[in-house]
C-alpha positions as CSV (number, residue, x, y, z in Angstrom):
1,X,0.0,-0.1,0.1
2,X,1.4,3.6,-0.9
3,X,0.4,6.3,1.1
4,X,-0.6,10.2,0.5
5,X,-0.2,13.7,2.4
6,X,-3.9,14.4,3.6
7,X,-3.5,18.1,2.6
8,X,-1.4,19.6,5.3
9,X,-2.8,17.9,8.5
10,X,0.4,15.6,8.8
11,X,-1.5,12.6,8.4
12,X,-0.3,10.3,6.0
13,X,-3.4,8.2,4.5
14,X,-3.8,5.0,2.4
15,X,-4.5,6.0,-1.3
16,X,-7.2,3.1,-1.4
17,X,-9.6,4.1,2.0
18,X,-12.4,2.8,3.4
19,X,-15.9,4.0,3.2
20,X,-18.1,2.5,6.0
21,X,-21.6,2.9,4.6
22,X,-22.1,-0.6,3.7
23,X,-21.5,-2.0,6.9
24,X,-24.8,-0.7,8.6
25,X,-27.0,-3.8,8.9
26,X,-24.2,-6.4,8.9
27,X,-23.8,-8.8,11.7
28,X,-20.7,-8.1,13.8
29,X,-18.6,-11.1,12.5
30,X,-18.7,-10.0,9.1
31,X,-18.2,-6.3,10.0
32,X,-15.1,-7.7,11.9
33,X,-14.0,-9.8,8.8
34,X,-13.8,-6.7,6.4
35,X,-12.3,-4.3,9.2
36,X,-9.8,-6.8,9.7
37,X,-9.4,-7.2,6.1
38,X,-9.0,-3.6,5.6
39,X,-6.2,-3.2,8.2
40,X,-4.5,-6.5,7.1
41,X,-4.1,-4.7,3.4
42,X,-2.6,-1.6,4.6
43,X,-5.8,0.6,4.2
44,X,-5.5,3.2,7.2
45,X,-8.6,5.7,6.4
46,X,-11.9,5.2,7.0
47,X,-15.1,7.1,6.7
48,X,-17.8,6.5,9.4
49,X,-20.6,8.9,8.6
50,X,-23.5,6.6,9.8
51,X,-25.5,7.7,12.7
52,X,-27.1,3.8,13.3
53,X,-26.0,3.0,16.8
54,X,-25.3,-1.1,15.9
55,X,-22.8,-0.1,13.1
56,X,-20.9,2.5,15.0
57,X,-20.5,-0.2,17.9
58,X,-19.5,-2.6,15.8
59,X,-16.8,-0.9,13.8
60,X,-15.4,0.3,17.1
61,X,-15.7,-3.4,18.5
62,X,-13.8,-4.5,15.3
63,X,-11.1,-2.0,15.6
64,X,-10.3,-2.8,19.3
65,X,-6.9,-2.8,20.1
66,X,-5.9,-1.8,16.4
67,X,-7.6,1.4,16.5
68,X,-4.2,3.2,16.3
69,X,-3.5,1.4,12.9
70,X,-6.9,3.3,11.5
71,X,-7.3,7.0,10.9
72,X,-10.7,7.6,11.3
73,X,-13.3,10.4,9.6
74,X,-16.0,10.8,12.2
75,X,-19.2,13.3,11.0
76,X,-20.4,16.1,13.0
77,X,-24.2,16.7,12.4
78,X,-25.2,12.8,11.1
79,X,-27.5,12.4,14.1
80,X,-29.8,9.2,15.1
81,X,-33.1,10.6,16.1
82,X,-36.3,8.7,16.3
83,X,-34.9,5.5,15.0
84,X,-33.8,7.2,12.2
85,X,-30.9,8.9,10.9
86,X,-30.9,12.6,10.3
87,X,-28.7,15.7,9.0
88,X,-29.0,17.9,12.0
89,X,-28.0,21.9,12.1
90,X,-28.8,21.7,15.7
91,X,-26.0,22.3,18.1
92,X,-27.0,19.8,20.9
93,X,-28.0,17.1,18.7
94,X,-24.7,17.4,16.7
95,X,-22.6,17.4,20.1
96,X,-24.8,14.3,21.4
97,X,-24.3,12.5,18.2
98,X,-20.7,13.3,18.3
99,X,-19.9,12.2,21.8
100,X,-22.1,8.7,21.1
101,X,-20.1,8.0,18.3
102,X,-17.0,8.5,20.3
103,X,-18.2,6.1,23.0
104,X,-19.4,3.5,20.3
105,X,-16.2,3.6,18.9
106,X,-14.7,3.1,22.2
107,X,-12.0,6.1,21.6
108,X,-11.4,9.6,23.1
109,X,-10.3,11.0,19.6
110,X,-11.6,11.0,15.7
111,X,-8.5,11.9,13.4
112,X,-10.8,14.1,11.5
113,X,-14.2,15.6,12.3
114,X,-15.9,16.0,9.7
115,X,-19.1,18.7,9.2
116,X,-21.6,16.5,7.6
117,X,-23.3,17.0,4.2
118,X,-22.9,21.0,3.6
119,X,-24.3,21.1,0.2
120,X,-26.1,24.6,0.0
121,X,-25.5,28.4,1.0
122,X,-28.1,27.6,3.4
123,X,-26.5,24.8,4.9
124,X,-23.3,27.0,4.9
125,X,-25.0,30.0,6.8
126,X,-26.6,27.6,9.5
127,X,-23.4,25.7,9.7
128,X,-21.9,29.2,10.7
129,X,-24.7,30.8,12.6
130,X,-25.8,27.7,14.6
131,X,-21.8,27.5,16.1
132,X,-21.0,24.1,14.5
133,X,-17.9,25.4,12.9
134,X,-16.9,26.9,16.8
135,X,-17.7,23.4,17.8
136,X,-15.6,21.6,15.5
137,X,-12.7,24.1,16.3
138,X,-13.3,23.5,20.1
139,X,-13.1,19.5,19.8
140,X,-9.5,20.4,17.8
141,X,-8.3,22.6,20.7
142,X,-9.1,19.9,23.3
143,X,-7.6,17.3,21.0
144,X,-10.7,15.5,20.6
145,X,-10.1,15.8,16.8
146,X,-6.9,16.3,14.7
147,X,-8.3,18.0,11.8
148,X,-11.5,19.8,10.6
149,X,-13.2,18.8,7.4
150,X,-16.4,19.1,5.2
151,X,-18.2,17.0,3.4
152,X,-20.1,18.4,0.0
153,X,-21.3,17.4,-3.1
154,X,-21.5,20.4,-4.7
155,X,-18.1,22.2,-6.1
156,X,-19.5,25.8,-5.5
157,X,-20.1,25.2,-1.9
158,X,-17.3,23.4,-1.1
159,X,-15.1,26.1,-2.7
160,X,-16.7,28.4,-0.8
161,X,-15.7,26.6,2.2
162,X,-12.0,25.6,1.4
163,X,-11.5,29.4,0.5
164,X,-12.4,30.4,3.9
165,X,-9.0,29.0,5.1
166,X,-10.6,26.9,8.2
167,X,-11.3,23.6,6.6
168,X,-8.2,21.2,6.3
169,X,-10.1,17.9,4.6
170,X,-12.8,17.9,2.1
171,X,-15.0,14.6,1.6
172,X,-16.4,14.8,-1.9
173,X,-18.3,12.6,-4.6
174,X,-15.6,12.7,-7.4
175,X,-15.9,9.9,-10.2
176,X,-15.6,10.6,-14.2
177,X,-19.6,10.7,-14.3
178,X,-20.2,13.1,-11.8
179,X,-16.8,15.2,-12.7
180,X,-19.3,16.4,-16.2
181,X,-21.8,18.1,-14.2
182,X,-22.6,21.5,-13.4
183,X,-22.4,23.3,-9.8
184,X,-26.1,23.0,-8.2
185,X,-26.7,19.5,-9.1
186,X,-28.5,17.8,-6.1
187,X,-27.2,14.7,-4.4
188,X,-30.0,13.0,-5.6
189,X,-30.0,13.8,-8.9
190,X,-25.8,12.6,-8.7
191,X,-26.9,9.4,-9.2
192,X,-29.0,9.3,-11.9
193,X,-27.5,7.9,-14.9
194,X,-30.0,9.6,-17.3
195,X,-28.6,13.0,-16.3
196,X,-25.3,11.9,-17.8
197,X,-26.3,9.6,-20.8
198,X,-28.9,12.8,-21.9
199,X,-26.5,15.6,-21.0
200,X,-25.7,16.8,-24.8
201,X,-23.9,20.0,-23.7
202,X,-21.4,17.9,-21.5
203,X,-17.9,18.5,-22.6
204,X,-15.2,17.1,-20.4
205,X,-14.9,17.9,-16.3
206,X,-16.9,20.9,-15.7
207,X,-14.5,23.9,-14.8
208,X,-16.1,24.5,-11.1
209,X,-15.0,20.9,-10.2
210,X,-11.8,21.6,-11.8
211,X,-11.6,24.9,-10.0
212,X,-12.1,22.7,-6.7
213,X,-9.8,20.6,-6.8
214,X,-7.1,22.7,-7.9
215,X,-7.9,25.0,-5.3
216,X,-7.8,22.3,-2.7
217,X,-4.1,21.2,-3.6
218,X,-3.2,25.1,-4.1
219,X,-4.6,25.6,-0.2
220,X,-3.2,22.1,1.2
221,X,-6.7,21.0,1.7
222,X,-6.7,17.2,1.7
223,X,-9.5,15.5,-0.6
224,X,-11.0,12.1,0.3
225,X,-13.2,10.8,-2.1
226,X,-16.7,9.3,-1.7
227,X,-18.7,7.6,-4.4
228,X,-15.7,6.4,-6.6
229,X,-18.0,4.0,-8.2
230,X,-21.1,6.1,-8.9
231,X,-23.0,3.9,-6.4
232,X,-21.9,0.8,-8.4
233,X,-23.7,2.1,-11.5
234,X,-20.1,2.8,-13.3
235,X,-19.1,-0.9,-12.7
236,X,-22.3,-2.0,-14.7
237,X,-22.6,-1.9,-18.1
238,X,-26.4,-1.4,-18.1
239,X,-26.6,1.1,-15.3
240,X,-23.5,3.5,-16.9
241,X,-24.1,6.7,-18.0
242,X,-21.2,5.9,-20.3
243,X,-22.7,2.9,-22.0
244,X,-19.9,0.8,-21.1
245,X,-18.4,-0.3,-17.6
246,X,-15.2,0.8,-15.7
247,X,-13.3,-1.3,-13.8
248,X,-12.9,-0.5,-9.8
249,X,-9.0,0.3,-10.6
250,X,-10.1,2.5,-13.4
251,X,-12.4,4.2,-11.1
252,X,-10.1,4.7,-8.2
253,X,-7.1,5.6,-10.9
254,X,-9.2,8.4,-12.1
255,X,-9.6,9.9,-8.6
256,X,-6.5,9.7,-7.6
257,X,-5.3,11.5,-10.8
258,X,-7.2,14.5,-10.0
259,X,-5.1,17.4,-7.8
260,X,-5.8,17.4,-4.1
261,X,-7.0,13.7,-3.7
262,X,-5.7,11.7,-1.2
263,X,-7.3,8.7,-0.3
264,X,-10.1,6.8,-2.3
265,X,-12.6,5.8,0.2
266,X,-14.4,2.9,-1.7
267,X,-17.3,1.1,0.2
268,X,-16.8,-3.0,0.7
269,X,-19.3,-6.0,1.9
270,X,-16.9,-8.5,2.0
271,X,-13.0,-9.3,2.4
272,X,-13.1,-10.2,-1.0
273,X,-14.1,-6.3,-2.1
274,X,-11.4,-5.2,-0.5
275,X,-9.0,-7.5,-2.2
276,X,-10.6,-6.1,-5.3
277,X,-10.0,-2.4,-4.5
278,X,-6.2,-2.9,-3.1
279,X,-5.7,-4.9,-6.2
280,X,-5.1,-1.5,-7.6
281,X,-1.8,-1.3,-5.8
282,X,-0.3,-4.2,-7.7
283,X,-2.2,-3.3,-11.2
284,X,-0.1,-2.5,-14.2
285,X,-0.4,0.8,-16.1
286,X,-2.7,-0.9,-18.6
287,X,-5.4,-2.0,-16.1
288,X,-4.8,1.3,-14.7
289,X,-5.5,3.7,-17.6
290,X,-8.8,5.3,-18.1
291,X,-7.8,7.2,-20.9
292,X,-8.9,5.1,-24.1
293,X,-12.5,4.6,-22.5
294,X,-13.1,8.7,-21.6
295,X,-11.4,9.4,-24.9
296,X,-13.8,7.4,-26.8
297,X,-16.9,8.5,-25.1
298,X,-18.5,11.5,-27.0
299,X,-20.0,13.0,-23.6
300,X,-16.2,13.3,-22.6
301,X,-14.8,15.5,-24.9
302,X,-11.6,16.6,-23.3
303,X,-9.9,17.8,-26.2
304,X,-6.4,19.8,-25.2
305,X,-7.0,19.2,-21.7
306,X,-4.6,17.2,-19.9
307,X,-6.0,14.3,-17.7
308,X,-3.1,13.5,-16.2
309,X,-3.2,10.0,-17.1
310,X,0.0,9.7,-18.2
311,X,-0.8,7.7,-21.6
312,X,1.4,9.8,-22.9
313,X,4.7,8.2,-21.7
314,X,7.3,7.2,-22.1
315,X,9.5,10.2,-22.1
316,X,13.1,9.9,-23.6
317,X,13.6,12.8,-21.6
318,X,12.3,11.0,-18.1
319,X,9.5,13.8,-17.9
320,X,6.4,13.1,-15.4
321,X,4.3,15.1,-18.0
322,X,1.3,14.3,-15.9
323,X,2.7,16.1,-12.9
324,X,4.2,19.2,-15.1
325,X,0.8,19.4,-16.3
326,X,-0.8,19.4,-12.9
327,X,1.6,22.0,-11.5
328,X,1.3,24.2,-14.4
329,X,-2.7,24.2,-14.0
330,X,-2.3,25.1,-10.7
331,X,0.1,28.1,-11.1
332,X,-2.4,29.1,-14.3
333,X,-5.6,29.1,-11.9
334,X,-3.7,31.1,-9.5
335,X,-4.2,34.0,-11.9
336,X,-0.9,35.9,-10.4
337,X,1.7,35.0,-7.9
338,X,2.5,31.3,-8.1
339,X,1.5,29.6,-4.6
340,X,4.9,28.6,-3.1
341,X,4.2,25.3,-2.4
342,X,2.7,24.6,-6.1
343,X,6.4,26.3,-7.1
344,X,8.2,23.9,-4.4
345,X,6.7,20.9,-5.4
346,X,7.3,21.6,-9.0
347,X,10.9,22.6,-8.4
348,X,11.7,19.4,-6.6
349,X,11.0,16.9,-9.5
350,X,13.9,15.4,-10.9
351,X,13.3,16.6,-14.7
352,X,10.9,20.0,-15.8
353,X,9.5,21.6,-18.7
354,X,13.1,23.0,-19.8
355,X,14.3,19.1,-19.9
356,X,11.5,18.5,-22.9
357,X,13.4,18.1,-26.5
358,X,10.2,18.4,-28.6
359,X,10.2,14.9,-29.9
360,X,6.5,14.8,-29.9
361,X,6.0,11.3,-29.0
362,X,4.1,12.1,-25.8
363,X,1.7,14.1,-28.5
364,X,1.1,11.1,-30.5
365,X,0.2,8.8,-27.7
366,X,-2.3,11.7,-25.8
367,X,-5.7,10.5,-26.4
368,X,-6.8,14.2,-25.7
369,X,-4.7,15.8,-28.0
370,X,-2.8,17.8,-25.7
371,X,-0.4,20.2,-26.9
372,X,2.2,18.7,-24.6
373,X,5.2,20.9,-26.3
374,X,3.7,24.0,-26.0
375,X,2.6,23.0,-22.1
376,X,6.4,22.1,-21.4
377,X,7.4,25.4,-22.7
378,X,4.7,27.5,-20.7
379,X,6.0,25.6,-17.4
380,X,9.5,26.6,-18.2
381,X,8.0,30.1,-18.6
382,X,5.9,29.9,-15.6
383,X,8.8,28.2,-13.1
384,X,11.9,29.7,-14.6
385,X,12.9,25.7,-15.4
């Protein structure tokens, strides 16, 4: 298993993570088997948004003495009221639910305190006005959480949160289908295949989503990904909005090549599903490669835009073309002074835009028609190397 920095939090998280949603309703022995399979595979990042008491207790019991091996996102605002889940902005309800989570997890801290499901400006206003952000800050000051996060499905609202400078982790829904969609699409509509299938004006990653990912990377906000398989729809030909299935490995790789992404939180119902996801770590470049799939999809017209897939390699000058393009995009989106972190990451690379020999073998390999040589020249102009 390989690990990535979770933004500027100081935490290192497994690239393949664990979304706990599917554990709800399972018997303890089955929860234990899945949790232990994940730990044994090197997965060390888990999300627990579920408010249902039994699943919380089962996860806590399954982790047991191995709790220090798993970094946990726990949600502030995911409550169990009247025998059912409720997203709440009532501060007292949020406090009670978070205390319950700590108790049932048998721990005195969580690694990320994730303010739950902020998808509208009204949600954002209520979060601020009702003292929920202040509560999260208090939890961090007391050492009960290590970092403050927010979960969202809307790129516009999420960007507003990132730009406050307070949020350290963003849990966001990312996959090749969702990235086509405009800001303001409801979470319910996100999972409807027809929304993408019938979208005549969809042409590649929506700018609002690209801006969000780039802003997170530039500001040191780590992204943990939910819905990498689009609620399973992307894996099934009859349900995929693209009319053809992607593999779990392709879906995970797509997410991991977005700027800012640290961990992809896939959901598991069995140890076999854990094994299928962590197979990403030993997959070949051909197995990971999603570019032919997207390049052949009419809805995914990405002509001239780097997808950071490195399908253009090998490079005789040994340039990591995807990384150069990623840092160049981050610099250009800043529209002014290049962020120091972006410049430092670029300059720390072994090769740079200036090393390009203009052989154009990369351009003949690229399925998206990216003018790589011109971009290498631009990188040298922007970064000085």
